[in-house]
N, C-alpha and C positions, 0 to 999 in steps of 0.2 A: 504494500500500500504506500502510496506516495502523494504528497501535496507538491504541486509544481508552482502554483501562483496563488496569491492572496491579494485582494485589492478592495479599496473603498472608492466608490465611484459616485460622482455627482451626476444624477440622471433625471433631469427635468423632463416631463412628458412632452413628446413631440420635438425634442431638440437633441443635438449630439451630446453624448455623455463625455465626461472628463474624468480621468483617473486622478484622484486626489492624493492617494498614498498606495503604495504597493510593495510587495516583497516576492521574490522568486527564489526557487531552488532548482537550478538547471544543471546540477552536478552530475546527473545521470546521462547527460548529453556530451558529445565530444566538444572540445574547445571551439572547433570551427562551426558547429551547429548552433551554439548557444545564442548568437546574435539573431539568427533567423527564427529560432524557437521563441526567443524573448519577444520579438516583434509579433509573431503569431499569437502568443498569449495575450499581449496587450489588445490586439485587434479582436480576439475572441471575447475578452472580458468586456470591452466597450460595447460590442455588438449584442451580446447576451443581456447586458444591463439595460440597453435601450429598448429591447424587445420583451422585457418582463414588465407587466403592468404593476403599478404602485400597489403595495400591500400584498404582493404575491411572492411565492417561492416556486422555483422550478429547477429541474435538472436537465441539462442538454448534453448529448453525446456527440463528439466529433472525432472520428478515427479512434484512437486509443485513449482519448481524454474525455473527462466528464466535467462540465462546469455546473456548479450548484450556485444559484443566485437567489438572493433575498432582496427584493426592492422594497425597502421600508416605506418610501414615500414620505408623506407628512410634510411639515414645514421645511425640513432639511433636504428633502428630495435625494436621499442617499440610498445606494444599493451596495451590498457586499457580494463579492464573487470569489469563489474558491475553485481552482482548476486542479483536478486530481486524476489519478488513473481510474479505471473502471472498477477496481476492487474496493476502493475506498467506500466505507458505509455512509449512508445518507444522513442518519440522525446526528452523528458528531459533526458532519459538515455544516448542517444548518444551525446546530448549537453554537459552533464557532462563529458563524456569520452574525448571529444575534449578539453574542458577547462582543465581537469586534465592533459592530456598529454602536452599541451602547457605550463602549469605552471611547470610541472616536468622538461621539457627540459630547461626552462628558469632558473630554480634554482639549478638543479643538473648537475654537469659537467659530460660529457660523459665518461671521464676517470675512473669515480668511478663505472660504470656499471659492470666492470669485477671483482670487488671484491666480494668474496662469501658471505659477510655479508649483511644483509638487510640495505638498505640505509635509513638514517634519512630524512624523508619528512613529518613533522607534519601536513602540509596542507591537507593531504589525510583524516585525521580525521575530519577536518572542512567540507570538501566536503561530507563525509559520513553523517554527522549530518545535513547539510543544505539540502541535496537532499532527506531526508526521506519524506519530503512533496514536491512532484514535482511542485505543484502550486506555492510555494514560490520561487522556483529556475527558473521556466520557465515563462517568462513574458507573452507569448501568452496564456498559460493555466490560468494564474492569471486573465487576462482580460476576458477570456471566462467565468471563474467562477463568476466574478463580473457581467457580462451580464446575466448569468443564474439566479443569485440572484435577479437582477432587474426585470427580467421577472416574477419570482415567486411573488415578492412584487406587481407588477402591476396586475397579475392574481388574487391575493388575494383581492386587492382593488376592482376590478370589481365584483368579486364574492360577496363581502360583501355588495355592493350596491344592487345587484340582490336578495340577501337573505332576504332583508327587505321587499320583496313583491312588490317593485317598479320595473317598467320596464323603460329602457332608453327612449323608445318612449314617455311614460307618462311624464317623466321629461322634455323632449324637448318641448312637447306641453304646459306644465304649466309654462315654464321658461319665466320670464319677461325680462331677459337679452338678449334673442335672438330675432332678428327681424323676421318678417314673411318670408322674403327672406331666411334667414339662416335656418329657420325651414323647408321650402320647399326644400332647397338644401339637408338637412339631409335626409329627407324622400325619395327624388329622388335617392340619392346615395345609401341608404339602399335597395331600390327596385332593383336597377341595380346590386348590389352586391349579393342580394338574388337569382337572376335568374342564377347566375354563380356558385353557390355552388354545388359541386358534392357530392352526398350522397352514 
């Protein structure tokens, strides 16, 4: 998963958009390709921002890239655009755009939007770096990854017991720590569960 570009765009309805602040990570391209790829990213970002109605979010694919855009609209008329590879999940992308625009509006005065120069907003580089791994930036994805890892560990533990040639039923039968009632409960539960398995 890769984030190539992140931008805050001034996108007034019916007018050309202007990139106010941007950050790119083109390290995966050769030195000779970076200039052309950078120009394409800027063109892609401006075009997508212009064609996204105010107050809407959309994802647009072009070749191996996906642009996620959130046109916040409102008095600021700002849009956030992130360009990623196709594997990058949607939820962290839009979560990032919301945070980015909130932060930008809080730290950059609206009067500076009209100046033709790119606005200094160093936080955009931090966002680009942090969101390269969406699991670190998105709490829900991080929890899901931890749960998946736990499932894998549990699955491996059960498999390792079974690989030694022992069966769970044999272990239960031989256990001195289980009462006869617990052993019967286990066997009854196993039989009831076995009848309901769909093959």
